[in-house]
Structure formats: structure tokens, C-alpha cells
Z-matrix of the N, CA and C atoms (Angstrom, degrees):
N
C 1 1.429
C 2 1.534 1 107.30
N 3 1.320 2 117.71 1 125.34
C 4 1.461 3 123.23 2 -176.57
C 5 1.524 4 108.05 3 -132.36
N 6 1.333 5 115.89 4 139.59
C 7 1.469 6 120.70 5 175.37
C 8 1.530 7 107.27 6 -101.12
N 9 1.326 8 116.25 7 127.24
C 10 1.466 9 119.45 8 -179.29
C 11 1.529 10 110.45 9 -86.65
N 12 1.323 11 116.89 10 -176.91
C 13 1.464 12 121.84 11 -175.75
C 14 1.530 13 111.77 12 -63.49
N 15 1.309 14 118.09 13 -27.71
C 16 1.457 15 121.67 14 179.10
C 17 1.529 16 112.66 15 -84.28
N 18 1.324 17 117.52 16 -5.29
C 19 1.458 18 121.38 17 178.77
C 20 1.515 19 114.17 18 93.82
N 21 1.322 20 116.69 19 -1.57
C 22 1.465 21 119.74 20 179.53
C 23 1.528 22 109.56 21 -77.96
N 24 1.305 23 115.55 22 144.33
C 25 1.461 24 120.63 23 -179.95
C 26 1.514 25 108.61 24 -94.96
N 27 1.335 26 114.87 25 130.89
C 28 1.450 27 122.12 26 -179.90
C 29 1.523 28 108.57 27 -127.20
N 30 1.310 29 116.31 28 143.11
C 31 1.460 30 120.78 29 177.04
C 32 1.514 31 108.49 30 -96.93
N 33 1.334 32 115.55 31 129.35
C 34 1.456 33 121.10 32 -178.50
C 35 1.517 34 109.25 33 -134.29
N 36 1.321 35 115.81 34 153.56
C 37 1.462 36 119.77 35 175.07
C 38 1.524 37 108.19 36 -85.35
N 39 1.308 38 115.75 37 166.08
C 40 1.462 39 121.35 38 -178.03
C 41 1.527 40 111.14 39 -62.71
N 42 1.321 41 117.31 40 -31.41
C 43 1.461 42 120.70 41 -178.97
C 44 1.535 43 112.09 42 -69.88
N 45 1.325 44 117.73 43 -23.47
C 46 1.459 45 121.48 44 -178.33
C 47 1.527 46 112.70 45 -83.73
N 48 1.314 47 118.56 46 -15.42
C 49 1.462 48 121.30 47 -176.89
C 50 1.522 49 111.50 48 -76.96
N 51 1.329 50 116.39 49 140.13
C 52 1.466 51 123.41 50 176.15
C 53 1.517 52 106.98 51 -123.13
N 54 1.341 53 118.67 52 125.79
C 55 1.458 54 120.23 53 -179.87
C 56 1.533 55 111.09 54 -62.99
N 57 1.334 56 115.44 55 147.91
C 58 1.446 57 121.44 56 -177.20
C 59 1.518 58 108.93 57 -139.25
N 60 1.346 59 115.87 58 136.36
C 61 1.461 60 121.77 59 176.31
C 62 1.523 61 106.30 60 -121.99
N 63 1.334 62 117.96 61 135.33
C 64 1.475 63 120.61 62 -177.14
C 65 1.521 64 112.66 63 -59.79
N 66 1.324 65 117.43 64 -35.08
C 67 1.471 66 120.15 65 -177.75
C 68 1.519 67 112.38 66 -84.73
N 69 1.332 68 117.95 67 -34.23
C 70 1.461 69 120.66 68 -174.05
C 71 1.527 70 113.23 69 -101.58
N 72 1.333 71 117.42 70 -15.27
C 73 1.457 72 119.35 71 -177.13
C 74 1.522 73 110.43 72 86.66
N 75 1.333 74 114.42 73 -151.61
C 76 1.467 75 117.99 74 179.96
C 77 1.511 76 110.31 75 -72.04
N 78 1.309 77 114.15 76 136.00
C 79 1.457 78 120.46 77 179.16
C 80 1.526 79 109.21 78 -101.62
N 81 1.322 80 114.67 79 170.70
C 82 1.462 81 119.27 80 178.06
C 83 1.534 82 108.25 81 -65.01
N 84 1.284 83 114.53 82 147.32
C 85 1.462 84 119.55 83 -177.23
C 86 1.527 85 109.29 84 -69.25
N 87 1.318 86 115.54 85 132.60
C 88 1.461 87 121.59 86 179.70
C 89 1.522 88 107.76 87 -99.37
N 90 1.307 89 115.45 88 133.22
C 91 1.463 90 118.41 89 179.14
C 92 1.526 91 109.27 90 -78.27
N 93 1.270 92 115.06 91 143.29
C 94 1.461 93 120.74 92 179.35
C 95 1.520 94 109.42 93 -71.91
N 96 1.316 95 117.06 94 143.31
C 97 1.462 96 118.87 95 179.55
C 98 1.526 97 110.56 96 -65.00
N 99 1.305 98 115.08 97 140.55
C 100 1.457 99 120.71 98 179.42
C 101 1.526 100 109.05 99 -90.02
N 102 1.289 101 115.26 100 124.50
C 103 1.457 102 120.66 101 179.82
C 104 1.521 103 107.84 102 -106.00
N 105 1.319 104 115.02 103 126.13
C 106 1.463 105 119.36 104 -179.80
C 107 1.524 106 109.17 105 -71.26
N 108 1.305 107 117.46 106 133.60
C 109 1.469 108 118.97 107 179.52
C 110 1.532 109 110.34 108 -68.66
N 111 1.318 110 114.09 109 137.53
C 112 1.457 111 118.96 110 178.39
C 113 1.520 112 109.02 111 -78.19
N 114 1.319 113 116.99 112 144.88
C 115 1.464 114 117.88 113 177.35
C 116 1.531 115 109.52 114 -65.10
N 117 1.303 116 114.95 115 139.41
C 118 1.457 117 119.64 116 -177.18
C 119 1.519 118 110.42 117 -71.30
N 120 1.323 119 114.84 118 133.03
C 121 1.460 120 120.26 119 -179.77
C 122 1.522 121 109.43 120 -75.61
N 123 1.325 122 116.38 121 137.65
C 124 1.451 123 120.62 122 -179.94
C 125 1.522 124 109.72 123 -78.14
N 126 1.310 125 115.33 124 143.38
C 127 1.464 126 120.72 125 177.61
C 128 1.521 127 108.95 126 -72.44
N 129 1.340 128 117.20 127 142.36
C 130 1.465 129 118.52 128 179.40
C 131 1.522 130 110.32 129 -67.79
N 132 1.323 131 114.47 130 149.92
C 133 1.449 132 118.77 131 177.40
C 134 1.516 133 108.90 132 -70.74
N 135 1.303 134 116.24 133 143.09
C 136 1.462 135 120.92 134 -177.45
C 137 1.526 136 109.78 135 -66.46
N 138 1.322 137 115.13 136 126.76
C 139 1.454 138 121.19 137 177.62
C 140 1.528 139 108.96 138 -96.36
N 141 1.317 140 115.84 139 -39.91
C 142 1.447 141 122.54 140 179.73
C 143 1.522 142 107.77 141 -101.12
N 144 1.331 143 118.15 142 136.03
C 145 1.456 144 117.77 143 178.26
C 146 1.525 145 111.00 144 -60.96
N 147 1.312 146 116.17 145 139.14
C 148 1.450 147 121.21 146 -176.72
C 149 1.534 148 110.58 147 -69.22
N 150 1.296 149 116.30 148 -43.75
C 151 1.452 150 119.63 149 -178.74
C 152 1.523 151 108.48 150 -105.23
N 153 1.312 152 116.37 151 113.64
C 154 1.450 153 121.12 152 179.37
C 155 1.515 154 107.77 153 -92.69
N 156 1.308 155 116.53 154 116.96
C 157 1.455 156 120.01 155 -177.57
C 158 1.515 157 111.84 156 -86.04
N 159 1.327 158 117.16 157 -3.24
C 160 1.462 159 120.93 158 178.75
C 161 1.526 160 110.04 159 -79.60
N 162 1.315 161 115.74 160 158.87
C 163 1.460 162 121.98 161 -177.91
C 164 1.519 163 108.77 162 -112.92
N 165 1.327 164 116.71 163 125.41
C 166 1.462 165 121.86 164 176.54
C 167 1.525 166 107.51 165 -82.54
N 168 1.332 167 115.85 166 110.19
C 169 1.459 168 119.88 167 -176.63
C 170 1.521 169 112.75 168 -71.65
N 171 1.318 170 118.78 169 -16.08
C 172 1.462 171 120.63 170 177.23
C 173 1.529 172 112.36 171 -82.03
N 174 1.321 173 117.17 172 -11.98
C 175 1.464 174 119.91 173 -177.94
C 176 1.526 175 112.84 174 -121.61
N 177 1.330 176 117.67 175 -9.23
C 178 1.461 177 120.89 176 -173.47
C 179 1.521 178 111.79 177 -81.59
N 180 1.316 179 115.01 178 147.34
C 181 1.460 180 121.46 179 173.70
C 182 1.526 181 108.30 180 -87.74
N 183 1.327 182 116.54 181 169.01
C 184 1.462 183 120.47 182 179.51
C 185 1.526 184 110.92 183 -61.75
N 186 1.318 185 117.98 184 -36.99
C 187 1.468 186 121.57 185 179.45
C 188 1.530 187 110.74 186 -65.07
N 189 1.334 188 117.21 187 -41.55
C 190 1.456 189 120.53 188 179.25
C 191 1.522 190 110.82 189 -66.15
N 192 1.330 191 116.46 190 -41.14
C 193 1.461 192 120.11 191 179.57
C 194 1.522 193 109.71 192 -62.52
N 195 1.319 194 117.50 193 -44.86
C 196 1.463 195 121.47 194 -179.65
C 197 1.522 196 111.37 195 -61.52
N 198 1.325 197 117.32 196 -43.23
C 199 1.465 198 120.88 197 -176.09
C 200 1.522 199 112.88 198 -73.67
N 201 1.328 200 117.97 199 -33.59
C 202 1.460 201 120.53 200 -171.39
C 203 1.522 202 115.20 201 -95.52
N 204 1.339 203 117.99 202 -20.75
C 205 1.458 204 119.72 203 -177.54
C 206 1.525 205 110.31 204 -105.99
N 207 1.327 206 117.55 205 122.83
C 208 1.464 207 119.89 206 -179.77
C 209 1.525 208 110.78 207 -69.10
N 210 1.310 209 116.43 208 137.53
C 211 1.452 210 121.67 209 177.33
C 212 1.516 211 114.35 210 83.31
N 213 1.326 212 118.08 211 6.26
C 214 1.462 213 121.50 212 179.74
C 215 1.518 214 107.86 213 -112.31
N 216 1.342 215 115.44 214 118.54
C 217 1.461 216 120.78 215 178.07
C 218 1.518 217 110.54 216 -88.36
N 219 1.324 218 114.60 217 178.97
C 220 1.462 219 119.56 218 -176.54
C 221 1.523 220 111.73 219 -66.97
N 222 1.343 221 118.50 220 -39.67
C 223 1.468 222 119.84 221 -179.52
C 224 1.528 223 111.18 222 -65.73
N 225 1.320 224 117.17 223 -38.07
C 226 1.472 225 120.26 224 176.74
C 227 1.523 226 110.26 225 -68.67
N 228 1.317 227 117.30 226 -38.89
C 229 1.462 228 120.92 227 178.31
C 230 1.526 229 110.61 228 -62.90
N 231 1.337 230 116.71 229 -38.56
C 232 1.467 231 119.97 230 177.12
C 233 1.522 232 110.83 231 -64.88
N 234 1.339 233 117.59 232 -37.39
C 235 1.466 234 121.24 233 177.82
C 236 1.527 235 110.62 234 -64.50
N 237 1.321 236 117.11 235 -37.17
C 238 1.471 237 120.79 236 177.92
C 239 1.521 238 109.91 237 -63.72
N 240 1.320 239 116.97 238 -45.02
C 241 1.469 240 121.30 239 179.75
C 242 1.528 241 110.17 240 -66.01
N 243 1.347 242 117.34 241 -40.86
C 244 1.462 243 120.27 242 178.75
C 245 1.526 244 111.28 243 -64.18
N 246 1.329 245 116.92 244 -40.26
C 247 1.460 246 120.07 245 176.40
C 248 1.520 247 110.64 246 -62.17
N 249 1.322 248 116.78 247 -43.77
C 250 1.467 249 120.91 248 178.84
C 251 1.527 250 111.06 249 -60.25
N 252 1.335 251 117.03 250 -42.36
C 253 1.460 252 120.37 251 -177.77
C 254 1.530 253 111.75 252 -70.88
N 255 1.331 254 117.61 253 -23.79
C 256 1.466 255 120.21 254 -179.54
C 257 1.526 256 112.55 255 -83.18
N 258 1.325 257 117.12 256 -12.90
C 259 1.464 258 120.63 257 -178.60
C 260 1.522 259 111.45 258 -78.87
N 261 1.306 260 115.20 259 161.18
C 262 1.463 261 121.44 260 176.29
C 263 1.530 262 109.05 261 -62.79
N 264 1.296 263 116.73 262 126.40
C 265 1.466 264 121.31 263 -178.69
C 266 1.515 265 113.08 264 77.69
N 267 1.339 266 117.01 265 2.17
C 268 1.459 267 122.71 266 179.84
C 269 1.516 268 112.07 267 54.47
N 270 1.345 269 115.57 268 40.34
C 271 1.461 270 121.23 269 179.96
C 272 1.515 271 108.62 270 -144.73
N 273 1.336 272 115.19 271 146.94
C 274 1.452 273 120.12 272 171.79
C 275 1.525 274 108.18 273 -75.24
N 276 1.316 275 116.56 274 135.44
C 277 1.467 276 120.51 275 177.29
C 278 1.529 277 110.67 276 -90.28
N 279 1.341 278 117.45 277 -32.67
C 280 1.457 279 121.23 278 177.00
C 281 1.519 280 108.87 279 -151.85
N 282 1.313 281 115.40 280 167.56
C 283 1.457 282 120.46 281 -176.13
C 284 1.523 283 112.26 282 -74.29
N 285 1.326 284 118.63 283 -16.16
C 286 1.463 285 121.57 284 178.30
C 287 1.527 286 111.27 285 -65.18
N 288 1.313 287 118.38 286 -25.96
C 289 1.464 288 121.67 287 179.16
C 290 1.526 289 111.87 288 -65.06
N 291 1.320 290 116.94 289 -20.28
C 292 1.460 291 120.67 290 -178.57
C 293 1.523 292 112.39 291 -76.08
N 294 1.319 293 117.60 292 -15.29
C 295 1.466 294 120.34 293 -178.65
C 296 1.526 295 111.95 294 -65.68
N 297 1.324 296 118.33 295 -13.20
C 298 1.463 297 121.70 296 176.42
C 299 1.527 298 111.97 297 -72.73
N 300 1.315 299 117.54 298 -13.93
C 301 1.461 300 122.13 299 178.68
C 302 1.532 301 107.47 300 -94.01
N 303 1.337 302 118.17 301 114.95
C 304 1.467 303 120.06 302 -179.26
C 305 1.524 304 112.03 303 -79.23
N 306 1.320 305 116.31 304 172.95
C 307 1.464 306 126.30 305 174.27
C 308 1.524 307 114.18 306 67.19
N 309 1.325 308 117.85 307 16.55
C 310 1.457 309 120.83 308 177.06
C 311 1.521 310 107.65 309 -126.34
N 312 1.311 311 116.66 310 131.93
C 313 1.459 312 121.44 311 178.68
C 314 1.531 313 108.03 312 -85.93
N 315 1.330 314 115.94 313 83.64
C 316 1.469 315 121.49 314 -175.21
C 317 1.522 316 111.51 315 -65.96
N 318 1.334 317 117.67 316 -35.28
C 319 1.470 318 120.08 317 179.39
C 320 1.526 319 110.84 318 -60.66
N 321 1.332 320 116.25 319 -41.06
C 322 1.464 321 120.01 320 179.07
C 323 1.531 322 111.06 321 -66.46
N 324 1.328 323 117.45 322 -43.02
C 325 1.465 324 120.13 323 -179.61
C 326 1.526 325 111.24 324 -64.38
N 327 1.330 326 116.48 325 -37.99
C 328 1.469 327 119.91 326 178.41
C 329 1.521 328 109.74 327 -70.32
N 330 1.340 329 117.02 328 -42.30
C 331 1.461 330 121.20 329 -179.53
C 332 1.527 331 111.65 330 -62.78
N 333 1.337 332 116.34 331 -39.11
C 334 1.470 333 120.88 332 179.82
C 335 1.531 334 111.16 333 -80.69
N 336 1.326 335 117.57 334 -0.35
C 337 1.464 336 123.14 335 177.77
C 338 1.531 337 111.93 336 57.86
N 339 1.337 338 115.08 337 47.85
C 340 1.458 339 120.81 338 179.68
C 341 1.517 340 112.80 339 -97.29
N 342 1.341 341 118.11 340 -17.52
C 343 1.458 342 120.77 341 -176.95
C 344 1.529 343 110.33 342 -132.40
N 345 1.316 344 115.11 343 157.17
C 346 1.459 345 122.22 344 171.60
C 347 1.518 346 108.19 345 -157.73
N 348 1.316 347 115.63 346 166.20
C 349 1.458 348 120.67 347 175.13
C 350 1.515 349 108.11 348 -127.75
N 351 1.299 350 116.34 349 144.50
C 352 1.469 351 120.11 350 177.53
C 353 1.504 352 109.81 351 -145.04
């Protein structure tokens, strides 16, 4: 960005600029220093899967539980959320607490790695 003698602002590239000294006038054009490009750093390989297909039961809503867990209807999903809210800290401490909810095959869901608590 350069302001000319009339005060207007003009955009110029570095190659278009000419050095100027008030006493000497225009000076010889100075070449811009050449900077060697740094080699691009490689991205680390993913250690943790980007998309986690498991469902965190401490953060899921009843709608999410119903949609993501096979064999779980909306009324059962609401019971899971109600149980979670009735616990101390409103969080499941371990997966054994889920056995109080009937009609769900918790062993299968744990074995298939579909749920977790954190």
C-alpha cells in the first residue's frame, strides 16, 4: 500500500517499488532478498480415529441414544437419560449401572464397542 503525492492510496507489488531519498532523488532499484522456501512439514499420522462411532452415554440425548443403538426405542432411551440424571453428578460411573435398564442387551453393545462413558 503506497500513498502518492496527491494522497491517493495505491497497491503495488514489491517489484514495482523504487527507493527514494529526499536529498538524492530516486535511487537504483534494490532487488528483494531471496528467501529459500522451507520444506513442508509432514502431517502426523492419525493415532486416534477421526470419526468415533461409539456413543458417549454421559453426553447423549434420548434421541441420539434411540438412533444410534440397535434395539433401543425412545421410551428406553428416555429411561437411560432419567437414570443418568438421578445419579450423583448426573453421570454414569461405570457400565454396570446400565444393567438396571431392562430389555437392552448391554453385553452385546459393549462387545460391539458401540457405547462408552467418560
